[in-house]
N, CA, C and O of each residue as an XYZ file, in Angstrom:
436
protein
N       4.040     41.855     47.483
C       2.603     42.021     47.189
C       2.246     41.005     46.075
O       2.950     40.863     45.075
N       1.012     40.248     46.330
C       0.565     39.179     45.527
C       0.041     39.719     44.008
O      -0.731     40.667     43.865
N       0.600     38.949     42.945
C      -0.005     39.234     41.795
C      -1.599     39.160     41.482
O      -2.366     38.965     42.425
N      -1.991     39.281     40.447
C      -3.544     39.086     40.125
C      -3.661     37.746     39.606
O      -2.761     37.238     38.937
N      -4.770     37.138     39.899
C      -5.294     35.804     39.271
C      -6.333     36.031     38.567
O      -7.067     36.951     38.926
N      -6.588     35.439     37.662
C      -7.633     35.402     36.670
C      -7.913     34.010     35.832
O      -7.027     33.351     35.289
N      -9.079     33.747     35.833
C      -9.710     32.595     34.967
C     -10.181     33.012     33.852
O     -11.080     33.841     33.989
N      -9.877     32.716     32.679
C     -10.378     33.062     31.371
C     -10.711     31.558     30.659
O     -10.125     30.476     30.717
N     -11.937     32.014     29.959
C     -12.396     31.018     29.027
C     -12.152     31.536     27.666
O     -12.748     32.545     27.289
N     -11.217     30.843     26.811
C     -11.013     31.229     25.380
C     -11.678     30.318     24.376
O     -11.633     29.102     24.557
N     -12.300     30.840     23.318
C     -12.773     30.003     22.308
C     -12.341     30.150     21.184
O     -12.360     31.336     20.854
N     -11.846     29.295     20.221
C     -11.313     29.451     18.942
C     -12.584     29.720     18.041
O     -13.536     28.940     18.045
N     -12.551     30.779     17.328
C     -13.641     31.070     16.497
C     -13.691     30.443     15.050
O     -14.728     30.159     14.451
N     -12.327     30.262     14.556
C     -12.533     29.735     13.142
C     -12.013     28.421     13.224
O     -10.874     28.206     13.637
N     -12.775     27.546     12.858
C     -12.565     26.060     13.081
C     -12.020     25.455     11.407
O     -11.329     24.447     11.257
N     -12.444     26.199     10.454
C     -12.068     25.790      9.012
C     -12.355     27.016      8.079
O     -12.860     28.082      8.430
N     -11.917     26.646      6.762
C     -12.326     27.642      5.811
C     -13.422     27.348      5.152
O     -13.839     28.260      4.438
N     -14.183     26.112      5.162
C     -15.387     25.758      4.716
C     -16.047     24.854      5.601
O     -15.523     23.851      6.085
N     -17.302     25.273      5.809
C     -18.216     24.176      6.480
C     -19.096     23.451      5.624
O     -19.495     24.053      4.627
N     -19.526     22.143      5.830
C     -20.336     21.498      5.082
C     -21.500     21.377      5.835
O     -21.492     20.791      6.917
N     -22.701     21.982      5.263
C     -23.888     22.042      6.167
C     -25.108     21.347      5.629
O     -25.320     21.627      4.449
N     -25.967     20.517      6.177
C     -27.027     19.870      5.583
C     -27.805     18.947      6.751
O     -27.498     18.893      7.942
N     -28.706     18.362      6.196
C     -29.521     17.663      7.118
C     -28.784     16.244      7.389
O     -27.935     15.779      6.628
N     -29.270     15.570      8.687
C     -28.474     14.390      8.871
C     -28.418     13.516      7.649
O     -29.308     13.598      6.802
N     -27.404     12.679      7.522
C     -27.572     11.765      6.536
C     -27.535     12.349      5.198
O     -27.980     11.673      4.271
N     -27.014     13.638      4.949
C     -27.043     13.988      3.442
C     -25.750     13.808      2.715
O     -25.688     14.195      1.548
N     -24.651     13.227      3.320
C     -23.534     12.939      2.746
C     -22.357     13.713      3.100
O     -21.334     13.661      2.418
N     -22.484     14.556      4.328
C     -21.624     15.376      4.666
C     -20.252     14.610      5.007
O     -19.263     15.003      4.388
N     -20.103     13.667      5.829
C     -19.026     12.908      6.193
C     -18.393     12.080      5.218
O     -17.194     11.808      5.283
N     -19.300     11.589      4.141
C     -18.775     10.735      3.055
C     -18.054     11.991      2.068
O     -16.887     11.815      1.716
N     -18.688     13.095      1.691
C     -17.936     13.972      1.039
C     -16.416     14.461      1.675
O     -15.459     14.517      0.902
N     -16.263     14.775      2.979
C     -15.092     14.978      3.520
C     -14.102     14.073      3.455
O     -12.919     14.345      3.250
N     -14.698     12.661      3.678
C     -13.684     11.743      3.564
C     -13.205     11.459      2.052
O     -12.123     10.921      1.817
N     -14.039     11.837      1.120
C     -13.611     11.753     -0.298
C     -12.683     13.006     -0.881
O     -12.202     12.842     -2.002
N     -12.453     14.043     -0.292
C     -11.833     15.102     -0.573
C     -10.626     15.297      0.182
O      -9.701     16.005     -0.217
N     -10.632     14.645      1.314
C      -9.316     14.939      2.165
C      -8.945     13.501      2.799
O      -9.482     12.457      2.428
N      -8.066     13.571      3.690
C      -7.676     12.324      4.607
C      -8.187     12.116      5.604
O      -7.872     11.139      6.284
N      -9.299     13.148      6.038
C     -10.136     13.002      7.082
C     -10.989     11.567      7.049
O     -11.350     11.072      5.982
N     -11.255     10.991      8.279
C     -11.824      9.805      8.322
C     -12.954     10.017      9.510
O     -12.790      9.525     10.627
N     -14.018     10.735      9.189
C     -15.038     10.815     10.066
C     -15.955      9.635      9.994
O     -16.189      8.955      8.994
N     -16.443      9.492     11.206
C     -17.311      8.197     11.430
C     -18.585      8.500     10.330
O     -19.126      9.599     10.207
N     -18.929      7.294      9.575
C     -19.921      7.247      8.583
C     -20.741      6.190      9.061
O     -20.248      5.119      9.413
N     -22.162      6.458      9.104
C     -23.078      5.396      9.375
C     -24.586      5.832      8.713
O     -24.841      6.932      8.223
N     -25.415      4.803      8.817
C     -26.700      4.898      8.056
C     -27.660      5.544      9.084
O     -28.873      5.451      8.895
N     -27.191      6.170     10.124
C     -28.243      6.842     11.099
C     -28.023      8.170     11.397
O     -26.866      8.588     11.410
N     -29.249      9.132     11.716
C     -28.853     10.469     11.857
C     -27.897     10.660     13.106
O     -27.717      9.797     13.965
N     -27.349     11.830     13.085
C     -26.428     12.485     14.126
C     -25.249     11.440     14.280
O     -24.918     11.100     15.416
N     -24.663     10.965     13.268
C     -23.381     10.380     13.481
C     -22.277     11.202     13.878
O     -21.423     10.797     14.667
N     -22.260     12.431     13.320
C     -21.294     13.451     13.671
C     -21.938     14.373     14.590
O     -22.790     15.189     14.237
N     -21.425     14.194     16.014
C     -21.760     15.246     16.952
C     -21.194     16.354     17.365
O     -21.671     17.232     18.084
N     -19.623     16.240     16.631
C     -18.759     17.363     16.884
C     -18.215     17.600     15.491
O     -18.190     16.632     14.731
N     -17.699     18.982     14.994
C     -17.131     18.993     13.702
C     -16.076     18.347     13.718
O     -15.295     18.375     14.669
N     -15.864     17.524     12.431
C     -14.565     16.847     11.989
C     -13.896     17.438     10.729
O     -14.529     17.493      9.675
N     -12.666     17.865     10.820
C     -12.050     18.792      9.994
C     -10.883     18.086      9.219
O      -9.999     17.450      9.793
N     -10.970     18.270      7.769
C     -10.119     17.621      6.992
C      -9.254     18.748      5.946
O      -9.788     19.790      5.565
N      -8.206     18.454      5.660
C      -7.470     19.286      4.898
C      -7.382     18.949      3.585
O      -6.745     17.934      3.303
N      -8.009     19.742      2.521
C      -7.700     19.480      1.119
C      -6.610     20.089      0.414
O      -6.600     21.313      0.283
N      -5.678     19.368     -0.062
C      -4.479     19.811     -0.721
C      -4.529     19.746     -2.304
O      -5.093     18.774     -2.806
N      -4.021     20.641     -3.058
C      -3.805     20.605     -4.176
C      -2.222     20.553     -4.580
O      -1.353     20.812     -3.748
N      -1.954     20.234     -5.786
C      -0.445     19.815     -6.473
C       0.182     21.228     -6.268
O       1.358     21.252     -5.905
N      -0.396     22.268     -6.437
C       0.433     23.629     -6.414
C       0.860     24.088     -5.043
O       1.507     25.115     -4.837
N       0.412     23.171     -4.049
C       0.549     23.466     -2.491
C      -0.432     24.450     -1.884
O      -0.198     24.994     -0.805
N      -1.589     24.684     -2.624
C      -2.632     25.192     -2.128
C      -3.529     24.345     -1.294
O      -3.947     23.266     -1.714
N      -3.833     24.820     -0.105
C      -4.700     23.928      0.745
C      -5.772     24.675      1.467
O      -5.603     25.889      1.585
N      -6.842     24.139      1.965
C      -7.800     24.667      2.758
C      -8.509     23.689      3.615
O      -8.535     22.488      3.343
N      -9.040     24.171      4.573
C      -9.683     23.211      5.555
C     -11.020     23.254      5.537
O     -11.596     24.333      5.393
N     -11.750     21.992      5.694
C     -13.141     21.837      5.559
C     -13.715     21.089      6.735
O     -13.180     20.039      7.088
N     -14.819     21.586      7.393
C     -15.263     20.946      8.507
C     -16.851     20.380      8.148
O     -17.811     20.971      7.653
N     -16.708     19.159      8.559
C     -18.146     18.491      8.596
C     -18.864     18.874      9.751
O     -18.475     18.542     10.870
N     -19.924     19.573      9.558
C     -20.686     20.030     10.689
C     -21.945     19.212     11.081
O     -22.698     18.806     10.196
N     -22.181     18.967     12.366
C     -23.314     18.106     12.572
C     -24.505     18.601     11.991
O     -24.735     19.789     11.767
N     -25.395     17.465     11.711
C     -26.603     17.629     10.948
C     -27.484     18.841     11.315
O     -27.548     19.112     12.514
N     -28.127     19.559     10.498
C     -29.012     20.604     10.721
C     -30.377     19.964     10.726
O     -30.659     19.122      9.874
N     -31.364     20.390     11.799
C     -32.600     19.973     11.719
C     -33.519     21.195     11.605
O     -32.978     22.296     11.704
N     -34.716     21.141     11.427
C     -35.626     22.076     11.277
C     -35.880     22.552     12.976
O     -36.021     21.750     13.899
N     -35.892     23.875     13.085
C     -35.951     24.407     14.521
C     -34.673     24.561     15.162
O     -34.669     24.788     16.372
N     -33.548     24.467     14.510
C     -32.289     24.578     15.291
C     -32.303     25.862     15.954
O     -31.687     25.999     17.010
N     -33.012     26.910     15.382
C     -32.828     28.250     15.968
C     -33.761     28.182     17.364
O     -33.693     29.093     18.189
N     -34.526     27.169     17.529
C     -35.317     27.108     18.630
C     -34.621     26.044     19.823
O     -35.216     25.634     20.819
N     -33.370     25.760     19.480
C     -32.630     24.787     20.235
C     -32.907     23.219     20.058
O     -32.520     22.367     20.857
N     -33.585     22.985     18.970
C     -33.925     21.638     18.679
C     -32.685     20.840     17.894
O     -31.911     21.376     17.102
N     -32.676     19.651     18.235
C     -31.452     18.887     17.802
C     -30.295     19.380     18.518
O     -30.271     19.507     19.742
N     -29.232     19.685     17.656
C     -28.015     20.279     18.461
C     -28.299     21.821     18.524
O     -27.440     22.539     19.036
N     -29.291     22.293     18.104
C     -29.744     23.579     18.358
C     -28.511     24.800     18.398
O     -27.768     24.987     17.434
N     -28.440     25.468     19.476
C     -27.542     26.439     19.475
C     -25.959     26.182     19.313
O     -25.074     26.928     18.893
N     -25.925     25.005     19.741
C     -24.318     24.373     19.687
C     -24.088     24.317     17.744
O     -23.028     24.521     17.153
N     -25.205     24.038     17.225
C     -25.001     23.655     15.840
C     -24.782     25.181     15.062
O     -23.939     25.349     14.181
N     -25.601     26.132     15.505
C     -25.424     27.429     15.176
C     -24.124     28.123     15.450
O     -23.594     28.857     14.616
N     -23.616     27.875     16.645
C     -22.265     28.280     17.004
C     -21.239     27.670     16.032
O     -20.335     28.374     15.582
N     -21.365     26.360     15.697
C     -20.155     25.785     14.645
C     -20.448     26.504     13.424
O     -19.484     26.935     12.790
N     -21.420     26.671     13.062
C     -21.451     27.367     11.549
C     -21.014     28.564     11.474
O     -20.463     28.960     10.447
N     -21.181     29.337     12.538
C     -20.522     30.942     12.616
C     -18.745     30.752     12.652
O     -18.014     31.738     12.556
N     -18.290     29.577     12.778
C     -16.915     29.567     12.854
C     -16.210     29.049     11.687
O     -15.043     28.661     11.733
N     -16.935     29.049     10.646
C     -16.240     28.680      8.956
C     -16.370     30.186      8.335
O     -17.126     31.085      8.705
N     -15.354     30.195      7.224
C     -15.501     31.469      6.395
C     -16.616     31.417      5.325
O     -17.253     32.396      4.935
N     -16.794     29.895      4.823
C     -17.651     29.688      3.601
C     -18.527     28.558      3.919
O     -17.974     27.529      4.309
N     -19.734     28.579      3.823
C     -20.717     27.374      3.823
C     -21.220     26.753      2.647
O     -21.831     27.386      1.786
N     -20.951     25.364      2.573
C     -21.306     24.677      1.471
C     -22.369     23.700      1.976
O     -22.204     22.846      2.847
N     -23.683     24.008      1.172
C     -24.677     23.242      1.598
C     -24.888     21.824      0.856
O     -25.133     21.816     -0.350
N     -24.800     20.738      1.523
C     -24.952     19.367      1.099
C     -26.204     18.945      0.909
O     -26.886     18.825      1.926
N     -26.826     18.614     -0.411
C     -28.349     18.173     -0.361
C     -28.313     16.849     -0.699
O     -27.379     16.459     -1.400
N     -29.195     16.048     -0.313
C     -29.651     14.705     -0.679
C     -30.550     14.763     -1.784
O     -31.754     14.942     -1.604
N     -29.980     14.606     -3.066
C     -30.959     14.669     -4.008
C     -31.803     13.317     -4.347
O     -32.787     13.339     -5.086
N     -31.347     12.230     -3.772
C     -31.778     11.106     -4.131
C     -33.298     10.759     -3.186
O     -34.038      9.788     -3.343
N     -33.446     11.851     -2.230
C     -34.833     11.869     -1.603
C     -35.028     10.446     -0.838
O     -36.134      9.908     -0.780
N     -33.920      9.914     -0.288
C     -34.081      8.715      0.572
C     -34.477      8.928      1.848
O     -34.914      7.944      2.446
N     -34.427     10.107      2.495
C     -34.926     10.405      3.732
C     -36.383     11.152      3.862
O     -36.899     11.563      4.902
N     -36.799     11.204      2.801
C     -38.273     11.779      2.638
C     -38.285     13.329      2.707
O     -39.331     13.916      2.982
N     -37.118     14.004      2.457
C     -36.980     15.365      2.614
C     -37.299     16.155      1.232
O     -37.225     17.383      1.192
């Protein structure tokens, strides 16, 4: 008697302990590269990061946690603008969100 065959799609729900969230070019990738050994692509144009990049932050007492550089947030993501629903799926896969703000105001926000 033949066995059962089934195709499953599995999705990893947690990608990191901390997710860096902010507008494009707010400095999320730069911050990730400064606090971990991750080397995300850093450029001066929006949407350099299209998929999350994860780094590990290590402390001398062996404590460690993971940080994800989440692609840039745009107004209207909930209406599927920019990376839209893909962006929203990424942020639900972290335990804590850290908002990175561009206080220099170079982007006019």
